[in-house]
N, C-alpha and C positions, 0 to 999 in steps of 0.2 A: 037425421039422427046422428049423434056423436058416438063414434066407436070407442071401445076401451083403450085402444092404442092412442087415439087422439087425446083422450082424457089424461092418460098417463104422461103424454108429452107436455101437457100444460103445467104439471107440478113436479116434474122430475121423473126419474126412472121408477116405474111401478108406483108412483105416488109417494115416494120417499125422498128425503133430502140427503144427499151424500154426506153433508157436514154432520148430520145427526148420527149416521152410521159410524163415521170416523171418530166422533166424540165418544161414543159408547165403546168402540174398540180400544181407544187410547186409555180411557179410564179403567176398563177391565184389565188391560195389560199392566198398567201401573199398579193397580190394587193387587194383582197376582204377584208381581215382582216384590212388592213391599211385604206382603204376608209371608211368602216363601222365604224371603230374606230374613225377616224377623225370626221365623221358626228355626232356620239354619243357624243363625247367630245365637239363639237361645241354647240350642244343642251344643254349640261350640263353647259357650260360657260354662255350661255344666260339665264339659269334658276336662276343664282345667283341673289339674291335680289328680287326674284319674290314674289308677295303678298301671305300671308298665308291664307289657308282655315281653318276656325275654325268651329268645329262641337261639339255637346255634345258627351260625352263618349258613344261609341258603335253605333253611327249613321253612315250612309253612307256619305263619303266626297262629293259625287256627288248628294246627296239627297236634299229634299226641306229645310232641316234645316241647310244646309251649308251656312256659311257667309264668304265672301271673304273680308279679311281685306285690307285696302288700303296699298300700298307700302309706307313704312316709309322712306326709303332712296333710291336714284337712284342706278342702277346697277353700280358697280365700273368700271372705264374706263379700267383697265387691263383685267377684265373679258370680256368686250365687244370686246376689240381688239383681245384677244385670240380666242374668238368665230368666229370673222371675219377671222382670219388666218386659222382656221380649215376649215371653209366653202370655203375659197379660195383654199386650198389644194384639197378639194373634187372636186371643179369646174375644177381645173387644170388637175386632173387625168381623169376626164370625157372628157375634150377637147382633151387631148393627146390620149385617147383611140379612139375617133372619128377620129383623124388624122391618127392613125395607120390603121384603118379599111378602110377608103376611099382613094383609090389610086390617085384620082384626086388631092389631096392636096400634093402629094409627088413631083410634078413638073417634072416627068420623062416621 
């Protein structure tokens, strides 16, 4: 009779291939970095031209002495479009991830 340990030794540790685990880890890490990077970049593009917060030296920018100056110029159109493209990329990645997880969408 073959024991489970002998069976596991024949095909790798616990019947898995280390290369597959490494591939899943690398793809998951890369996807996470790309999605978080796009989100942060989108927020940064939308912050271009934001109103200034003016405070006396040494005071808290969120304290009672903070004064928000009105926006002097509107946000540039290229910055707005770049922010929208970044958020569209994030939304596309999320929708694709949902598509991969739910087998009903595969049509088979």
